[in-house]
N, C-alpha and C positions, 0 to 999 in steps of 0.2 A: 349316628342315623342323620345330623341336619345337613352334612356335606353331600352327601348323597341324596339328597331332597333337593341341595340349591345345584348338585352337578347336571341332575335330570333334570330340576324346571330350564334351565339354564340349556340346556339344548335343544328343548323346543321352540316350533318358529315362532314369531314374536305375536305374531295374530293368534294366536293360543293363550296369550298369555293372561287374555284381562274373556278369557272363560270363569263364571262360576266357580267351576271342581276347579281352577288351578288356583283359582282365586284364593280360595277356600283350605287349600295346602299351605300353600304360602302362608298365607296368615295364621296357621297354626302350628308351621316353621317357626315362623317371626317368634311367636305368644312360646312357643317352645325352648323357643333360646331368648326369651327374655327382653328381646327389642321391641318394648312395647310402642310407641313412637309411631314404628314403622309399622306395625303391625295395624294397628289403631287404622292408619291410612287405608294398608289394605282390608280389611273386613269395611271400610265405610265404602269403597270400589264396590267391593262381594254384596252389601245391604243393599247400594243402585242400582247393581247389577240385576238382584232378585231381590225387589221390595215386601215383596210377600211370603218370603223364606224366613225361616225363624235365624239364618248361621250366623248375617252379617247382621244382626244385632246382636244374638248372644255376645258372640267376640270382641264385636265394639265395645261394645258394654264390659266384658271383662277388664277388655285392654285401658277402659278410661277408670275402675275401682285401681288395678294398680299405678296407673299413673296419680296415686291419692286423686283425683275426680267423680269419685262416688259417688255424689249425689247424680252429678251428668251421665251415672251411669245408669241410676235406678231410673233417671227421667228417658235412658233411652233406648231401655230393657222394656220399659212400661205403653210407651209410644209403637212397640213393635206390632204386627201382623195378629195377625187371630190365630194362627196357625204355631207363635210362640207357649200358647196355651194347651197345646198336645207336649210339651215337651218339659217331663222334671228336671230336668236342668235349668230352667226359664222362672220354677218355683224356687228352686235352691240356691241360685243367685241371687235372685230378689231378697232372699232372708239374709245372703248372704251380707247383702248389699244397706238391706234394713237395717238389722244388727251394727253393722259399722258406722250406723248414723244413729244411733241410739231409740230406734221404733223395736222396745222389744215386743211387742204385743205382735205387729203385722211382722217380723222376723219368725217368730214362734208358728202362726197362722200359713206363711206360706213354704215355710217348711213341714209342718202337716200337711200340708196342699202335694209338696213333693217327694214325701216318704211313703201316702197311699198309689203316686207313684210308680214307683221306683221303695221298696224296701230297705236296698243296697246301699241309702245315701245317708241312712243313717252310721255306718258303720265312717265315713265323710267328713261327718257331723260332726263324731266323738273329735277328731284332729285335727277341724279346722279351727284355723287360729282365727277368724274371720266371725268365727258363731260365737269368740268368748264370753260374751258377754250374756250367750243363753244359756250355756251346755250347765249349768245347773238344772234350769227343765226339758231339758232333754230327756 
C-alpha cells in the first residue's frame, strides 16, 4: 500500500507537494513504514503550514515518541492549538507519553478524558505497550 501512496505522490506536480493534505498523507505513509526521522520532518512542515490545526502536532509528537524523545513529544503535544483538545487521540497520546515518563496520575487523567470522548480507545489501551505501567488501573 505504501508503494502505491509513494507512486501517486511522486506523480503530482511539485507545486502540490507542499499542500497540507499531501503533507499529511506523506507523513502518515512514512510513519506507517517506520521512517520516523523523515516522517518527523514532514510532520513539522505540516504543523508549520497549518499551525492552528491538530494534525501536524499529533504526528510530530508521535514521531518524537517513536524516536525515544518522549518528553519532547509531550511538550510538542501540549503546546498545540486549542483544537487539539477536541480530539480523543490528543488525550490518549498524552496519556501514553505521561505513562512512559512515569506520571501515572497524569496518564490516568488523560486516559479517562480520551475514553469519555471515544469509548473504543479502551480496547487499544488494554494492548498498548506504552500503557503497561497503568494497565492495572484500567
